[in-house]
C-alpha positions as CSV (number, residue, x, y, z in Angstrom):
1,M,118.9,113.8,93.5
2,R,121.5,110.7,94.5
3,R,121.5,109.6,98.0
4,T,124.5,110.4,100.4
5,T,125.1,107.5,101.8
6,P,127.8,104.9,103.0
7,R,130.8,104.5,100.2
8,R,129.0,107.0,98.2
9,R,125.6,108.5,99.4
10,L,123.5,107.4,102.4
11,L,121.7,110.3,104.9
12,A,121.6,109.7,108.4
13,T,122.4,108.4,112.3
14,A,124.8,108.2,114.9
15,L,126.1,109.6,118.2
16,L,123.8,111.6,120.5
17,L,124.7,115.6,121.0
18,A,126.2,116.1,124.4
19,A,123.6,117.2,126.8
20,A,124.9,120.4,127.3
21,A,124.6,121.2,123.2
22,L,120.8,121.0,123.8
23,T,118.4,123.0,125.3
24,P,115.0,122.0,125.9
25,A,114.0,124.7,123.1
26,A,116.0,123.2,120.8
27,L,114.8,119.6,120.9
28,P,112.4,118.1,118.7
29,A,108.9,118.4,119.3
30,T,107.3,115.3,120.9
31,A,106.0,112.9,118.4
32,A,102.1,112.8,117.2
33,P,99.9,110.3,115.2
34,V,99.5,111.8,111.8
35,P,96.6,110.0,109.9
36,A,97.0,107.5,107.6
37,P,97.4,108.1,104.0
38,V,94.0,107.1,101.9
39,P,94.6,103.5,101.1
40,L,94.8,102.6,97.6
41,A,92.0,102.2,95.0
42,G,91.2,101.3,91.5
43,P,93.1,98.3,89.3
44,D,96.5,97.6,89.0
45,R,98.0,99.3,86.2
46,H,100.5,98.1,84.0
47,G,100.4,100.4,80.7
48,D,98.9,103.4,79.7
49,G,95.3,102.5,80.9
50,A,94.0,106.0,79.6
51,C,97.7,107.3,80.7
52,A,97.3,105.3,84.4
53,G,94.1,107.2,85.0
54,G,95.6,110.2,85.0
55,G,93.3,111.4,81.8
56,G,94.6,112.4,78.1
57,S,95.5,110.8,75.3
58,S,98.4,108.4,74.8
59,L,101.6,109.9,72.7
60,P,101.8,108.9,68.9
61,P,102.2,105.5,68.4
62,A,105.7,106.4,66.4
63,L,106.8,107.8,69.5
64,T,105.4,106.0,72.0
65,S,107.4,102.5,70.4
66,R,110.3,104.8,70.5
67,L,110.2,104.6,74.5
68,D,109.0,101.5,75.3
69,T,112.2,100.2,73.1
70,T,114.0,102.6,74.8
71,V,113.0,102.1,78.2
72,E,113.3,98.2,78.4
73,K,116.6,98.2,76.8
74,V,118.1,101.0,79.7
75,R,116.2,98.9,82.0
76,R,117.8,95.9,80.9
77,D,121.2,97.7,80.8
78,A,121.0,99.0,83.8
79,G,119.4,96.0,86.1
80,I,116.8,97.8,87.6
81,P,114.2,95.0,88.8
82,G,111.0,97.1,87.9
83,L,110.5,100.7,86.9
84,V,107.8,102.8,86.3
85,V,107.7,105.7,83.7
86,G,105.3,108.3,83.4
87,V,105.1,111.5,80.7
88,W,102.2,113.8,80.6
89,M,103.2,116.8,77.7
90,P,99.7,118.9,77.5
91,G,98.6,119.6,74.4
92,K,100.6,116.5,73.0
93,G,99.8,113.5,74.9
94,C,100.8,111.3,77.3
95,Y,102.7,108.0,78.6
96,V,103.0,105.3,81.7
97,R,104.7,102.4,81.0
98,A,105.3,99.6,84.4
99,T,107.9,97.0,83.4
100,G,110.2,94.5,84.9
101,V,109.4,93.2,88.1
102,A,108.2,93.9,91.9
103,D,110.1,90.9,93.5
104,K,113.0,89.0,92.3
105,K,111.9,85.9,94.1
106,T,108.0,85.9,92.9
107,G,107.7,87.2,89.4
108,E,105.3,89.9,90.6
109,P,105.2,92.4,87.8
110,M,105.8,96.1,88.7
111,S,102.6,98.2,88.7
112,T,102.1,102.2,88.6
113,R,100.5,101.3,91.5
114,G,101.7,101.2,95.0
115,Y,103.7,103.0,97.9
116,L,107.5,103.8,96.9
117,R,110.4,105.3,99.3
118,I,111.3,108.6,97.4
119,G,114.4,109.7,99.5
120,S,116.0,113.0,99.1
121,E,112.5,114.1,97.1
122,T,111.4,114.6,101.2
123,K,113.7,118.0,100.6
124,T,110.9,120.1,98.5
125,F,108.4,119.0,100.5
126,T,110.6,120.4,104.1
127,V,111.7,123.3,102.7
128,T,108.1,124.2,101.3
129,A,107.3,124.3,104.8
130,L,110.1,126.4,106.1
131,L,109.1,128.8,103.0
132,Q,105.5,129.0,103.8
133,L,106.9,130.4,107.4
134,V,108.6,132.5,105.8
135,D,106.0,133.9,104.1
136,E,104.2,134.0,107.3
137,G,107.4,136.3,108.5
138,K,108.2,133.9,111.0
139,V,111.3,132.9,109.8
140,G,113.7,134.9,107.7
141,L,116.1,133.2,105.1
142,D,118.7,135.0,106.4
143,D,118.5,134.2,109.9
144,P,122.0,132.4,111.1
145,I,120.8,128.6,112.4
146,D,122.0,129.6,115.9
147,D,119.0,131.7,116.3
148,Y,116.9,128.2,116.3
149,V,118.8,124.7,116.5
150,R,122.2,125.4,119.0
151,G,125.6,123.5,118.9
152,V,125.8,123.7,114.6
153,P,129.8,124.1,113.8
154,N,129.7,127.9,112.9
155,G,126.2,128.1,113.6
156,H,126.3,132.2,114.2
157,E,127.5,133.0,110.6
158,I,125.6,129.4,108.3
159,T,122.0,131.1,107.5
160,L,118.7,129.2,106.4
161,R,118.9,130.2,102.8
162,Q,122.8,128.6,102.8
163,L,120.8,125.4,104.4
164,A,118.4,125.3,101.5
165,G,120.9,125.7,99.0
166,M,123.3,123.2,99.8
167,R,126.3,126.1,100.7
168,S,126.3,125.7,104.6
169,G,129.7,124.4,104.2
170,L,128.3,121.7,106.9
171,F,130.7,118.5,107.1
172,P,128.1,115.8,105.5
173,Y,126.8,113.0,108.1
174,T,126.4,110.4,105.6
175,A,130.0,111.1,104.5
176,D,131.7,109.5,108.0
177,P,132.8,106.7,108.2
178,D,131.5,105.7,111.3
179,F,127.9,105.7,109.9
180,E,128.5,104.1,107.4
181,H,129.7,101.2,109.7
182,D,126.6,101.9,112.1
183,L,124.2,102.1,109.3
184,L,125.0,99.4,107.5
185,S,125.6,96.9,110.5
186,A,122.0,97.1,111.5
187,P,120.1,98.5,108.5
188,E,116.9,98.3,110.3
189,R,117.8,100.3,113.8
190,P,115.7,104.0,114.6
191,F,117.8,106.8,114.6
192,N,117.0,110.2,115.4
193,P,118.3,113.4,114.3
194,W,120.2,114.8,116.6
195,E,122.1,111.2,116.2
196,A,122.2,112.0,112.7
197,V,124.3,115.3,112.2
198,S,126.4,114.7,115.3
199,Y,128.2,112.5,112.4
200,G,129.0,115.7,110.9
201,Y,130.2,117.5,113.9
202,R,133.1,115.3,114.3
203,H,134.6,116.8,110.9
204,A,135.8,120.0,110.7
205,N,133.2,122.6,107.9
206,T,134.6,122.0,104.6
207,F,134.0,125.6,103.8
208,Q,133.2,128.9,104.7
209,P,129.6,129.5,104.5
210,G,127.7,130.5,100.9
211,A,131.4,129.6,99.5
212,T,130.4,127.1,97.1
213,F,128.3,123.8,96.7
214,Q,128.2,120.9,98.5
215,Y,125.3,118.7,99.0
216,S,124.5,117.9,102.5
217,N,121.9,115.6,103.9
218,S,123.1,117.8,107.4
219,N,121.5,120.9,105.7
220,L,118.1,119.5,105.4
221,V,117.6,118.2,108.8
222,L,118.8,121.2,111.1
223,L,116.3,122.9,108.3
224,G,113.2,120.0,109.7
225,L,114.3,120.9,113.5
226,V,114.1,124.3,112.6
227,V,110.5,123.8,111.2
228,E,109.8,121.7,114.6
229,K,111.1,124.2,116.5
230,V,108.9,127.0,115.3
231,T,105.7,125.5,115.3
232,G,106.1,123.4,118.4
233,R,104.9,120.0,116.4
234,P,106.5,117.2,114.8
235,L,107.4,117.3,111.6
236,A,105.0,114.9,110.1
237,R,102.3,116.6,111.3
238,V,103.2,119.6,109.6
239,L,104.1,118.6,106.3
240,H,100.9,116.8,106.2
241,E,98.6,119.5,107.2
242,R,100.5,122.1,105.4
243,V,102.1,120.8,102.3
244,I,100.5,116.9,101.9
245,R,96.9,118.2,102.5
246,P,96.8,121.4,100.8
247,A,98.3,120.0,97.9
248,G,96.0,117.3,97.5
249,L,98.2,114.7,98.2
250,R,96.5,111.2,99.4
251,H,99.7,108.7,99.6
252,S,102.2,111.0,100.8
253,F,103.6,111.0,104.2
254,L,106.9,111.2,106.4
255,P,106.8,108.3,108.5
256,K,108.3,107.3,112.0
257,G,110.6,104.2,111.2
258,A,110.1,101.3,109.1
259,E,107.0,101.2,108.3
260,F,106.0,100.8,104.8
261,P,102.1,100.8,104.0
262,E,100.9,97.8,100.9
263,P,101.1,97.5,98.1
264,H,104.8,98.2,97.7
265,P,108.0,96.8,95.5
266,R,110.7,94.5,97.3
267,G,113.4,97.5,96.6
268,Y,116.9,96.6,96.0
269,T,120.9,97.7,97.0
270,D,124.4,96.9,96.8
271,Q,124.9,99.8,99.7
272,T,125.9,96.9,102.1
273,L,129.7,96.4,104.1
274,S,130.2,93.4,101.8
275,G,128.9,94.8,98.1
276,A,126.7,92.0,98.1
277,T,123.0,93.3,96.6
278,A,119.9,92.7,99.3
279,D,117.0,93.2,99.5
280,A,116.5,96.6,101.8
281,T,112.9,96.8,101.7
282,D,112.6,96.7,105.4
283,W,115.6,99.1,106.1
284,N,114.9,101.8,108.7
285,P,114.9,105.5,107.0
286,S,114.8,107.5,109.8
287,W,118.3,108.5,109.6
288,A,117.1,110.3,106.5
289,W,114.2,112.2,108.3
290,A,113.8,115.7,106.9
291,A,116.3,115.6,104.2
292,G,114.8,111.6,103.0
293,G,112.5,109.5,104.9
294,M,109.4,110.1,103.0
295,I,107.0,107.7,100.9
296,S,104.7,108.3,98.1
297,D,103.4,107.0,95.2
298,F,102.8,107.4,91.5
299,A,99.9,109.8,91.5
300,D,100.8,112.1,94.1
301,L,104.5,113.0,92.7
302,R,102.8,113.5,89.3
303,R,100.6,116.0,90.8
304,W,103.3,117.3,93.4
305,A,105.6,118.0,90.1
306,R,103.4,121.0,89.0
307,V,102.7,122.0,92.8
308,V,106.2,122.9,93.5
309,A,108.1,123.7,90.6
310,T,104.6,126.6,90.1
311,G,105.0,127.7,94.0
312,E,100.8,126.7,94.5
313,L,101.7,126.6,98.0
314,L,104.0,130.0,98.3
315,S,103.5,132.8,97.6
316,P,104.6,134.2,94.2
317,A,108.0,136.7,95.6
318,T,108.8,133.2,97.7
319,Q,108.9,131.3,95.0
320,A,111.1,133.0,93.0
321,Q,113.6,133.0,96.0
322,R,113.4,129.6,95.7
323,L,114.0,129.2,92.0
324,K,117.1,131.2,92.1
325,T,119.4,128.6,91.5
326,L,123.3,128.5,91.7
327,P,125.8,126.4,90.1
328,T,127.0,123.4,91.1
329,G,129.5,122.3,89.2
330,F,127.6,119.8,87.7
331,P,127.2,120.4,84.0
332,G,123.3,121.5,83.3
333,T,122.3,121.2,86.7
334,S,121.9,124.0,88.9
335,Y,120.7,124.1,92.3
336,G,118.1,126.6,94.5
337,L,116.2,126.1,98.2
338,G,115.7,122.6,98.0
339,I,115.2,122.0,94.1
340,L,117.0,121.7,91.1
341,D,116.8,122.9,87.4
342,T,118.7,120.2,85.2
343,N,118.6,122.1,81.4
344,G,115.2,122.8,82.2
345,W,113.8,120.3,84.7
346,I,112.6,121.6,88.2
347,G,112.4,119.5,91.0
348,H,114.5,116.9,92.4
349,N,115.4,113.3,92.6
350,G,115.2,111.0,95.3
351,S,117.8,108.2,96.2
352,L,118.3,105.7,99.2
353,P,118.6,102.1,99.5
354,G,116.5,99.9,97.5
355,Y,114.9,103.0,96.0
356,E,114.7,105.6,93.3
357,T,112.6,108.4,92.2
358,V,112.5,111.3,89.8
359,T,109.8,113.7,89.8
360,V,110.2,116.8,87.6
361,Y,108.6,119.5,85.8
362,L,109.2,121.4,82.4
363,P,107.6,125.2,82.8
364,S,108.3,126.0,79.0
365,Q,106.1,122.8,78.0
366,K,104.1,122.3,81.3
367,A,105.5,118.9,81.2
368,T,106.0,115.9,84.1
369,L,108.3,113.6,84.5
370,V,107.8,110.9,87.3
371,L,110.2,108.2,87.3
372,M,110.0,105.2,90.4
373,L,113.1,102.6,90.5
374,N,113.1,99.4,92.7
375,T,116.8,99.7,92.8
376,D,119.5,102.1,93.7
377,S,122.1,100.3,92.4
378,L,124.7,102.3,90.2
379,S,125.1,101.3,86.4
380,G,128.8,102.5,85.2
381,G,129.0,104.7,87.7
382,Q,125.7,106.3,87.4
383,E,122.5,106.4,89.2
384,P,119.8,104.2,87.5
385,S,117.1,107.1,87.6
386,T,118.8,109.1,85.5
387,L,119.9,107.1,83.2
388,V,116.3,106.7,82.4
389,A,115.4,110.4,83.2
390,R,117.8,111.6,80.0
391,A,117.0,108.6,77.8
392,V,113.4,109.5,78.6
393,T,113.3,113.0,78.2
394,G,116.0,112.8,75.4
395,I,113.1,111.6,72.9
396,V,110.2,113.8,74.5
397,T,112.0,117.2,75.2
398,P,114.8,117.0,73.1
399,K,115.9,120.4,73.6
400,N,115.9,119.8,77.8
401,V,117.6,116.5,78.3
402,Y,117.6,115.8,82.1
403,A,121.5,116.2,82.6
404,G,121.4,114.4,85.8
405,S,121.9,114.6,90.2
406,V,124.7,116.7,91.9
407,T,125.2,114.2,94.5
408,P,126.3,110.7,95.9
409,R,124.1,108.3,96.4
410,G,121.6,110.3,99.5
């Protein structure tokens, strides 16, 4: 999904909630170190290479050539500095390409080997952790948020299900003008979850709970606080122990601040106060936290696409609840519990200043698509990741063309 950042899309930051609104039980768990991701190993990959180490044979030459031409054209037309594309289709073959540059100053080529900030794809991890607690009987999807976090506007009526499904009616804190100004004035400063959601609390709720769809990062920050409250542990550790490690992921984690392991591409954004393009590589994504703060890599995202879409970490009944998608108002795209369905492709996209990703799975063909970009600057009013995903799926799955995201960048 696109970010919800300033002017168009960011994610989170802001004023501390009044002390009276916070109870000790509601405060986030004390931060604890999370094991570092396993160091990346293996050769740098810019082309197929047995589909970048994933095994399998390449797609037929004619199809591969068509993809090469299309991917490069979209990248250049959309002004994307560097792009990684991965498609895996059992029984048909695979396609992996890295094109463009990871660093516009040095000209270093983009590579499949490297970490990337994954923005709103974090939502799929946070909601998975929540749904595991549902499976364990520790929370109920129809519990009001007031049972876990105090001080939420209309919190006695808004349920965890409505938060996960983007139907709470809470004003998106990233749409607050002061949040935009404060974040972009000092993009390397840290934020905590309470500061973030408090920007949204300045505004009246936008509709009654469940009435319609509105993408709001406030929802996921609150769900992150619920996970911390129920487990008694920091969200980063919960995700590592209950989601990331059981899923077999080796290079994914939720950072505390602006840390960003090497290697990684530089990230470029036009989400600045002046509108000029800036290097956002070292901007602090703590404002995004449970809604968009995670880091991952190409191999992990490929695996995660199938894990989250097929419910490997959840009971069948809970996964069925997750995949009950509802209309968003965006043609071809519906939304479930922290997950989208875009013309049959199941998963999520991510976007925050400097980076965009798409990680989706097509159950009917057991196909996987992963995209990694080092820019979030719009092209013709559209997210560059959407343009690439639409072009690629138009070739490899013409009956299931990726429709696009459902939110402003964020």
